[in-house]
N, CA, C and O atoms as a MOPAC input file, in Angstrom:
PM7 MOZYME 1SCF
protein

 N     95.95700 1   103.13400 1   113.52100 1
 C     97.02900 1   103.09600 1   112.61900 1
 C     97.17700 1   101.64400 1   111.93900 1
 O     97.01900 1   100.62800 1   112.61500 1
 N     97.48800 1   101.59700 1   110.56300 1
 C     97.66300 1   100.47500 1   109.91500 1
 C     99.16900 1    99.97000 1   110.09800 1
 O    100.13700 1   100.73000 1   110.11400 1
 N     99.22400 1    98.69500 1   110.22300 1
 C    100.65500 1    98.13400 1   110.37900 1
 C    101.12400 1    97.00600 1   109.35200 1
 O    100.31500 1    96.15900 1   108.97500 1
 N    102.34000 1    97.00800 1   108.94100 1
 C    102.82600 1    96.02200 1   108.06200 1
 C    104.09300 1    95.51300 1   108.67400 1
 O    104.81300 1    96.23800 1   109.36000 1
 N    104.36400 1    94.22700 1   108.41100 1
 C    105.51600 1    93.68300 1   108.79800 1
 C    106.41700 1    93.42500 1   107.46700 1
 O    105.85100 1    93.05700 1   106.43700 1
 N    107.76500 1    93.61500 1   107.49800 1
 C    108.53700 1    93.52200 1   106.32900 1
 C    109.96400 1    93.05700 1   106.74300 1
 O    110.44300 1    93.41900 1   107.81800 1
 N    110.64400 1    92.24100 1   105.86800 1
 C    112.02800 1    91.88000 1   106.09100 1
 C    112.85300 1    92.88300 1   105.33400 1
 O    112.56500 1    93.28600 1   104.20700 1
 N    113.89400 1    93.25300 1   106.03000 1
 C    114.79300 1    94.33000 1   105.50600 1
 C    115.70300 1    93.64100 1   104.42600 1
 O    116.35500 1    92.63400 1   104.70000 1
 N    115.71700 1    94.23600 1   103.16900 1
 C    116.34100 1    93.41800 1   102.16300 1
 C    117.85400 1    93.98000 1   101.85500 1
 O    118.60200 1    93.37200 1   101.09000 1
 N    118.23000 1    95.16900 1   102.50400 1
 C    119.36000 1    95.72000 1   102.12400 1
 C    120.48700 1    94.86800 1   102.78700 1
 O    120.32600 1    94.41300 1   103.92000 1
 N    121.57400 1    94.66600 1   102.10900 1
 C    122.60900 1    93.68000 1   102.84500 1
 C    123.32100 1    94.17100 1   103.95400 1
 O    123.91300 1    93.37300 1   104.68000 1
 N    123.34400 1    95.47700 1   104.19900 1
 C    123.86100 1    96.01700 1   105.35400 1
 C    122.72800 1    96.37800 1   106.52500 1
 O    122.98100 1    96.99300 1   107.56000 1
 N    121.60400 1    95.93000 1   106.18600 1
 C    120.49600 1    96.16100 1   107.13600 1
 C    119.99300 1    97.72800 1   106.97700 1
 O    120.11500 1    98.34300 1   105.91800 1
 N    119.44100 1    98.26100 1   108.11600 1
 C    119.18800 1    99.59700 1   108.25300 1
 C    120.30000 1   100.49100 1   108.74600 1
 O    120.16500 1   101.10900 1   109.80200 1
 N    121.36700 1   100.57800 1   108.03200 1
 C    122.57300 1   101.21700 1   108.46500 1
 C    122.96800 1   102.06600 1   107.23400 1
 O    122.69600 1   101.70900 1   106.08800 1
 N    123.58800 1   103.14800 1   107.51500 1
 C    124.17000 1   104.08800 1   106.52500 1
 C    123.18600 1   104.51300 1   105.46700 1
 O    122.15900 1   105.14300 1   105.71700 1
 N    123.60400 1   104.08900 1   104.15300 1
 C    122.78200 1   104.70100 1   103.08300 1
 C    121.38700 1   104.19300 1   103.07200 1
 O    120.48300 1   105.00000 1   102.85700 1
 N    121.09400 1   102.84600 1   103.29600 1
 C    119.57400 1   102.58500 1   103.34500 1
 C    118.86100 1   103.24900 1   104.37400 1
 O    117.72500 1   103.62500 1   104.08900 1
 N    119.31700 1   103.48000 1   105.56900 1
 C    118.71900 1   104.22900 1   106.65200 1
 C    118.38700 1   105.71100 1   106.23300 1
 O    117.29100 1   106.24300 1   106.40600 1
 N    119.47500 1   106.29200 1   105.66600 1
 C    119.37500 1   107.61100 1   105.10100 1
 C    118.22100 1   107.76600 1   104.07300 1
 O    117.37300 1   108.65000 1   104.19800 1
 N    118.22300 1   106.89200 1   103.07500 1
 C    117.22700 1   106.82800 1   102.04000 1
 C    115.82900 1   106.73400 1   102.54600 1
 O    114.93900 1   107.49600 1   102.16900 1
 N    115.64100 1   105.64400 1   103.53200 1
 C    114.44000 1   105.37000 1   104.13300 1
 C    113.88200 1   106.56600 1   105.00400 1
 O    112.68900 1   106.86100 1   104.92700 1
 N    114.69500 1   107.21000 1   105.78000 1
 C    114.18900 1   108.23700 1   106.68100 1
 C    113.92800 1   109.41500 1   105.86200 1
 O    113.07000 1   110.19100 1   106.28200 1
 N    114.57400 1   109.70600 1   104.66300 1
 C    114.33300 1   110.90300 1   103.96700 1
 C    112.96700 1   110.72700 1   103.23000 1
 O    112.22400 1   111.68100 1   103.00100 1
 N    112.69600 1   109.45800 1   102.88100 1
 C    111.45200 1   109.24100 1   102.18200 1
 C    110.25800 1   109.28900 1   103.13300 1
 O    109.14300 1   109.64200 1   102.74800 1
 N    110.54000 1   108.90100 1   104.45500 1
 C    109.44500 1   108.99500 1   105.44500 1
 C    109.22500 1   110.57000 1   105.72500 1
 O    108.08700 1   111.03500 1   105.78600 1
 N    110.34500 1   111.33900 1   105.88500 1
 C    110.14700 1   112.88200 1   106.05500 1
 C    109.42700 1   113.47100 1   104.86400 1
 O    108.52100 1   114.28700 1   105.03400 1
 N    109.80900 1   113.07600 1   103.65700 1
 C    109.09700 1   113.73300 1   102.54200 1
 C    107.61800 1   113.28500 1   102.38900 1
 O    106.81000 1   113.91400 1   101.70500 1
 N    107.34400 1   112.23400 1   103.02500 1
 C    105.91100 1   111.81000 1   102.94700 1
 C    104.87600 1   112.78900 1   103.69700 1
 O    103.68400 1   112.90200 1   103.41100 1
 N    105.51400 1   113.42400 1   104.63500 1
 C    104.51400 1   114.52500 1   105.33000 1
 C    103.61300 1   113.83500 1   106.25400 1
 O    102.66900 1   114.47300 1   106.72000 1
 N    103.79700 1   112.53500 1   106.59700 1
 C    102.85100 1   111.77700 1   107.46200 1
 C    103.77200 1   111.15100 1   108.60300 1
 O    104.98600 1   111.05700 1   108.42400 1
 N    103.18600 1   110.74000 1   109.73700 1
 C    103.81600 1   110.02000 1   110.79100 1
 C    103.95800 1   108.62600 1   110.43200 1
 O    102.99300 1   107.96000 1   110.05600 1
 N    105.29400 1   108.09900 1   110.55100 1
 C    105.40000 1   106.73000 1   110.35500 1
 C    106.31000 1   106.13400 1   111.43300 1
 O    107.36300 1   106.72000 1   111.68400 1
 N    105.99900 1   105.06000 1   112.06400 1
 C    106.78200 1   104.51700 1   113.07000 1
 C    107.28600 1   103.17200 1   112.54600 1
 O    106.76700 1   102.51100 1   111.64700 1
 N    108.44100 1   102.85700 1   113.28900 1
 C    109.13100 1   101.59600 1   112.90500 1
 C    109.55600 1   100.90700 1   114.20200 1
 O    110.02500 1   101.58600 1   115.11500 1
 N    109.40700 1    99.56400 1   114.31700 1
 C    109.76000 1    98.93800 1   115.52800 1
 C    110.27800 1    97.41100 1   115.21100 1
 O    109.93500 1    96.83900 1   114.17600 1
 N    111.05500 1    96.85400 1   116.10000 1
 C    111.20500 1    95.50200 1   116.04200 1
 C    110.05300 1    94.76000 1   116.58300 1
 O    109.44500 1    95.23500 1   117.54200 1
 N    109.68200 1    93.59500 1   116.03800 1
 C    108.46300 1    93.10500 1   116.54500 1
 C    108.58800 1    92.82600 1   118.14200 1
 O    109.53200 1    92.23800 1   118.67000 1
 N    107.44000 1    93.37000 1   118.81500 1
 C    107.34800 1    93.17000 1   120.27000 1
 C    108.06100 1    94.44300 1   120.95500 1
 O    107.94600 1    94.61600 1   122.16800 1
 N    108.75400 1    95.27300 1   120.20000 1
 C    109.40500 1    96.39700 1   120.95500 1
 C    108.58600 1    97.70600 1   120.56900 1
 O    107.79200 1    97.77700 1   119.63100 1
 N    108.91500 1    98.72900 1   121.45100 1
 C    108.13900 1    99.96500 1   121.18900 1
 C    108.58000 1   100.68900 1   119.87400 1
 O    109.75900 1   100.57700 1   119.54000 1
 N    107.74500 1   101.40500 1   119.12400 1
 C    108.11200 1   101.96100 1   118.00900 1
 C    108.81400 1   103.25700 1   118.26500 1
 O    108.76800 1   103.84300 1   119.34600 1
 N    109.51500 1   103.70300 1   117.13100 1
 C    110.33400 1   104.88900 1   117.12600 1
 C    109.82300 1   105.66400 1   115.84700 1
 O    109.25500 1   105.11100 1   114.90500 1
 N    110.07600 1   106.90900 1   115.92700 1
 C    109.89100 1   107.88100 1   114.61600 1
 C    110.81100 1   107.44500 1   113.51100 1
 O    112.03900 1   107.49600 1   113.58200 1
 N    110.06500 1   106.97800 1   112.40500 1
 C    110.88900 1   106.48100 1   111.27100 1
 C    111.47900 1   107.66700 1   110.46700 1
 O    112.19300 1   107.41400 1   109.49700 1
 N    111.24900 1   108.79900 1   110.77700 1
 C    111.89400 1   109.94500 1   110.09400 1
 C    113.22500 1   110.31900 1   110.77400 1
 O    113.89900 1   111.21900 1   110.27300 1
 N    113.62300 1   109.71600 1   111.82600 1
 C    114.80100 1   110.13200 1   112.66000 1
 C    115.92700 1   109.02800 1   112.14800 1
 O    115.75200 1   107.82900 1   112.36500 1
 N    116.88000 1   109.43300 1   111.57900 1
 C    117.97900 1   108.51200 1   111.26500 1
 C    118.64700 1   107.86700 1   112.43200 1
 O    119.09000 1   106.71900 1   112.39600 1
 N    118.70500 1   108.72400 1   113.55900 1
 C    119.37000 1   108.15900 1   114.64500 1
 C    118.42800 1   107.12500 1   115.43400 1
 O    118.91700 1   106.18100 1   116.05500 1
 N    117.20700 1   107.33600 1   115.37800 1
 C    116.34900 1   106.26800 1   116.00600 1
 C    116.30900 1   104.98600 1   115.09600 1
 O    116.27200 1   103.87700 1   115.63000 1
 N    116.31500 1   105.11700 1   113.78400 1
 C    116.20600 1   104.02700 1   112.83200 1
 C    117.49800 1   103.34200 1   112.86800 1
 O    117.45100 1   102.11900 1   112.73800 1
 N    118.62400 1   103.88200 1   113.01600 1
 C    120.06600 1   103.28500 1   113.08100 1
 C    120.16500 1   102.63500 1   114.44400 1
 O    120.81800 1   101.61100 1   114.64500 1
 N    119.48900 1   103.27900 1   115.35700 1
 C    119.68400 1   102.69600 1   116.82200 1
 C    118.94300 1   101.31900 1   116.98600 1
 O    119.24300 1   100.55400 1   117.90200 1
 N    118.03200 1   101.05200 1   116.13000 1
 C    117.32500 1    99.73300 1   116.11000 1
 C    118.36700 1    98.58600 1   115.97600 1
 O    118.23500 1    97.49300 1   116.52800 1
 N    119.43000 1    98.94900 1   115.17800 1
 C    120.29000 1    97.78400 1   114.79800 1
 C    119.80300 1    96.77000 1   113.95400 1
 O    120.25100 1    95.63700 1   114.13000 1
 N    118.86600 1    96.98600 1   112.95800 1
 C    118.25700 1    95.96000 1   112.19800 1
 C    119.20000 1    95.53500 1   111.15900 1
 O    119.74000 1    96.37500 1   110.43900 1
 N    119.42900 1    94.28400 1   111.03900 1
 C    120.33000 1    93.66300 1   110.14800 1
 C    119.53400 1    93.01600 1   108.93200 1
 O    118.31100 1    92.87400 1   108.96800 1
 N    120.28800 1    92.65400 1   107.90400 1
 C    119.62500 1    92.10700 1   106.64400 1
 C    118.91400 1    90.90200 1   107.02700 1
 O    119.35200 1    90.02900 1   107.77500 1
 N    117.60800 1    90.92700 1   106.36700 1
 C    116.70900 1    89.72500 1   106.56200 1
 C    115.77200 1    89.72300 1   107.88700 1
 O    114.84300 1    88.92600 1   108.01900 1
 N    116.14000 1    90.76600 1   108.91900 1
 C    115.43700 1    90.93800 1   110.15500 1
 C    114.11600 1    91.61500 1   109.74700 1
 O    114.06100 1    92.35100 1   108.76200 1
 N    113.05100 1    91.34800 1   110.53200 1
 C    111.69200 1    91.94000 1   110.27100 1
 C    111.56900 1    93.05000 1   111.09700 1
 O    112.09000 1    93.06400 1   112.21300 1
 N    110.83600 1    94.11900 1   110.59000 1
 C    110.43600 1    95.31800 1   111.39100 1
 C    108.93400 1    95.54400 1   111.13400 1
 O    108.35500 1    95.07700 1   110.15300 1
 N    108.37800 1    96.25000 1   112.02800 1
 C    106.88600 1    96.62200 1   111.96200 1
 C    106.77000 1    98.05500 1   111.56800 1
 O    107.34600 1    98.89900 1   112.25400 1
 N    106.04000 1    98.42000 1   110.47100 1
 C    105.87300 1    99.86100 1   110.15500 1
 C    104.51400 1   100.23200 1   110.49700 1
 O    103.64800 1    99.36600 1   110.37500 1
 N    104.19900 1   101.37700 1   110.90500 1
 C    102.87000 1   101.79100 1   111.18600 1
 C    102.59100 1   103.19300 1   110.58100 1
 O    103.46500 1   104.05900 1   110.62800 1
 N    101.46400 1   103.41100 1   110.05100 1
 C    101.13600 1   104.69700 1   109.51800 1
 C     99.59800 1   104.80600 1   109.22200 1
 O     98.96500 1   103.82000 1   108.84300 1
 N     99.05000 1   105.96900 1   109.39600 1
 C     97.59500 1   106.26300 1   109.10200 1
 C     97.41100 1   106.29200 1   107.54200 1
 O     96.27000 1   106.06900 1   107.13800 1
 N     98.28600 1   106.51300 1   106.71900 1
 C     98.10300 1   106.64100 1   105.29200 1
 C     98.55500 1   105.28100 1   104.57600 1
 O     99.74600 1   104.97800 1   104.50300 1
 N     97.62800 1   104.55600 1   104.10100 1
 C     97.94000 1   103.06200 1   103.41000 1
 C     98.93100 1   103.26100 1   102.36300 1
 O     99.92100 1   102.53100 1   102.30900 1
 N     98.71600 1   104.26600 1   101.46600 1
 C     99.76500 1   104.43700 1   100.38400 1
 C    101.02800 1   104.64600 1   100.77600 1
 O    101.92100 1   104.00600 1   100.22200 1
 N    101.32100 1   105.53900 1   101.75600 1
 C    102.67500 1   105.72700 1   102.29200 1
 C    103.15200 1   104.49700 1   102.94300 1
 O    104.31800 1   104.13300 1   102.78700 1
 N    102.34600 1   103.86000 1   103.63700 1
 C    102.83500 1   102.53700 1   104.30100 1
 C    103.14000 1   101.62400 1   103.26700 1
 O    104.17000 1   100.96500 1   103.40800 1
 N    102.49000 1   101.46400 1   102.31300 1
 C    102.76000 1   100.42300 1   101.29700 1
 C    104.14800 1   100.90000 1   100.51900 1
 O    104.95500 1   100.01900 1   100.22400 1
 N    104.39400 1   102.07200 1   100.23400 1
 C    105.66300 1   102.74000 1    99.62600 1
 C    106.87900 1   102.45000 1   100.58700 1
 O    107.97500 1   102.12100 1   100.13500 1
 N    106.63200 1   102.58800 1   101.93300 1
 C    107.66800 1   102.33000 1   102.76700 1
 C    108.16100 1   100.91400 1   102.96800 1
 O    109.33300 1   100.57000 1   103.12400 1
 N    107.13800 1   100.18500 1   102.94200 1
 C    107.44300 1    98.51200 1   103.01300 1
 C    108.15000 1    98.10500 1   101.68400 1
 O    109.15700 1    97.39700 1   101.70300 1
 N    107.58100 1    98.58400 1   100.49700 1
 C    108.28600 1    98.26800 1    99.21900 1
 C    109.69000 1    98.86300 1    99.34100 1
 O    110.60000 1    98.17800 1    98.87400 1
 N    109.96900 1    99.91800 1    99.84400 1
 C    111.41500 1   100.43500 1    99.93500 1
 C    112.15400 1    99.51000 1   100.84200 1
 O    113.25800 1    99.12000 1   100.46300 1
 N    111.68200 1    99.10400 1   102.00200 1
 C    112.50200 1    98.27900 1   102.89800 1
 C    112.62100 1    96.81800 1   102.27600 1
 O    113.60800 1    96.12800 1   102.53500 1
 N    111.67700 1    96.39300 1   101.51300 1
 C    111.76800 1    95.13400 1   100.84000 1
 C    112.69900 1    95.06400 1    99.59000 1
 O    112.83500 1    94.01700 1    98.95700 1
 N    113.32500 1    96.20900 1    99.26800 1
 C    114.34700 1    96.39500 1    98.13000 1
 C    115.63800 1    96.51300 1    98.68200 1
 O    115.78100 1    97.18300 1    99.70400 1
 N    116.65100 1    95.92300 1    98.11800 1
 C    118.08800 1    96.18100 1    98.36800 1
 C    118.54700 1    97.40700 1    97.85900 1
 O    118.87500 1    97.61000 1    96.69000 1
 N    118.55800 1    98.35600 1    98.94400 1
 C    118.90500 1    99.70100 1    98.63400 1
 C    120.30500 1   100.04400 1    98.31800 1
 O    120.64400 1   101.14600 1    97.88600 1
 N    121.20700 1    98.93400 1    98.57900 1
 C    122.66900 1    99.04200 1    98.18400 1
 C    123.02500 1    98.41900 1    96.84200 1
 O    124.17700 1    98.40300 1    96.40900 1
 N    122.01300 1    97.92500 1    96.23000 1
 C    122.13300 1    97.13600 1    94.87200 1
 C    122.37400 1    98.29000 1    93.88300 1
 O    121.80400 1    99.35200 1    94.13100 1
 N    123.11200 1    98.20900 1    92.84800 1
 C    123.44000 1    99.24500 1    91.88900 1
 C    122.36500 1    99.00300 1    90.74300 1
 O    122.35300 1    99.72400 1    89.74500 1

């Protein structure tokens, strides 16, 4: 699995709306994506409960892993964008 590290840009971190948008995009990709805090065990990135359970705040880094490089790049780009910005 390929991995990428990205800082979460949304001002509320991976909570509420950003978590929902991210997990929906992962689920729609049709491939397995995992997310983890550096050095911690990964969780299923399509589960809003698992993602919100990480408690990731604005500016904190997460590690994404996926077999599909294009999906991985898309998910990294999504987290690197402030999803709360209008």
